[in-house]
C-alpha positions in Angstrom: 73.8 120.7 113.4 75.2 118.5 110.6 74.7 114.8 110.8 76.4 112.3 108.5 75.3 108.7 108.4 77.3 106.2 106.4 76.0 102.8 105.1 76.9 100.1 102.7 80.0 98.6 104.3 80.5 94.9 104.8 82.6 91.8 104.0 83.5 91.2 100.4 86.0 89.0 98.6 89.0 90.5 96.8 87.9 91.6 93.3 84.4 92.4 94.5 82.5 95.7 94.8 80.7 97.7 97.4 78.8 101.0 97.2 79.0 103.2 100.3 76.4 105.9 100.9 76.5 108.9 103.2 73.2 110.7 104.0 73.6 114.3 105.3 71.3 116.4 107.3 71.5 119.9 108.6 73.7 122.5 106.9 73.4 123.2 103.2 74.8 120.0 101.7 74.5 121.1 98.1 76.8 124.1 98.6 79.9 122.3 100.1 82.4 119.7 99.2 82.3 116.2 100.5 85.0 113.6 101.1 85.7 110.0 102.0 88.5 109.0 104.3 89.5 105.6 105.7 91.4 104.3 108.7 92.9 100.8 109.1 93.8 99.5 112.5 97.1 100.9 113.7 97.3 103.4 110.8 96.6 107.1 110.3 93.4 108.2 108.7 93.9 108.7 105.0 92.2 110.5 102.2 90.3 108.4 99.7 88.2 110.7 97.5 86.5 114.1 97.4 83.9 115.9 95.3 83.1 119.6 94.9 79.8 121.1 95.7 78.6 120.8 92.1 80.0 117.3 91.5 81.9 118.6 88.5 85.4 118.0 90.1 86.7 115.1 92.0 90.0 114.0 93.6 91.3 110.5 94.4 94.1 109.0 96.3 96.6 107.3 94.0 95.9 104.0 95.7 92.2 104.0 94.5 92.4 105.8 91.2 90.6 103.8 88.5 88.9 101.5 91.0 86.8 103.9 93.2 84.3 106.6 92.0 82.8 109.3 94.1 79.5 110.9 93.2 76.7 112.9 94.8 73.0 113.6 94.6 72.2 117.0 95.9 68.5 116.4 95.7 68.9 113.5 98.1 71.6 115.1 100.3 73.7 112.0 99.7 77.3 111.2 98.6 78.4 107.8 97.3 81.6 105.9 97.0 81.5 103.1 94.4 84.4 100.7 95.1 85.3 98.2 92.5 88.2 95.7 92.2 88.6 95.7 96.0 91.8 94.5 97.5 92.6 93.3 101.0 94.5 96.5 101.6 91.3 98.4 101.2 90.1 97.0 104.5 89.4 99.9 106.9 86.7 101.9 108.5 85.4 104.4 106.0 84.3 107.8 107.0 82.3 110.5 105.2 83.2 114.1 105.8 81.6 117.4 105.0 83.6 120.6 104.3 82.7 124.2 105.0 83.9 125.1 101.5 82.9 124.5 97.9 86.3 123.1 96.8 87.8 119.8 97.8 90.7 119.1 100.2 92.8 116.0 100.6 93.6 116.9 104.2 91.3 115.8 107.1 91.6 119.3 108.5 89.7 120.5 105.5 86.5 119.0 106.8 84.4 120.1 109.7 81.9 117.3 110.1 82.4 113.6 110.2 80.2 110.5 110.3 80.6 107.5 112.6 82.1 105.3 109.8 81.2 102.1 108.1 83.5 99.0 108.1 84.7 97.5 104.9 86.5 94.2 105.1 88.0 92.6 102.0 89.1 89.0 102.3 91.8 87.4 100.1 
């Protein structure tokens, strides 16, 4: 049984930073890819960032490239999302997701397990 618990969300002013964490338990975290998605009210869930099992390769949505950075610590079973230069349009519930595979996917269907989410609100 895989459990994913996100933390680090909150209210921040535009231009500020937040660091999200996702602690994983259960299945072999260090052998699979991890991803972050977000969903704003009334909108579809969208891909934000993903990282391969080794951490050597990452993918980002165009909207966050250059501002967000995904990383992982396999010794701690934790994946992070560093978010800088935040904008009001980044406001959403952010979800951590775990794949069954080593490589990343930008599609939500590429992930088998999901956390409950952590709210990020960016004020203008």
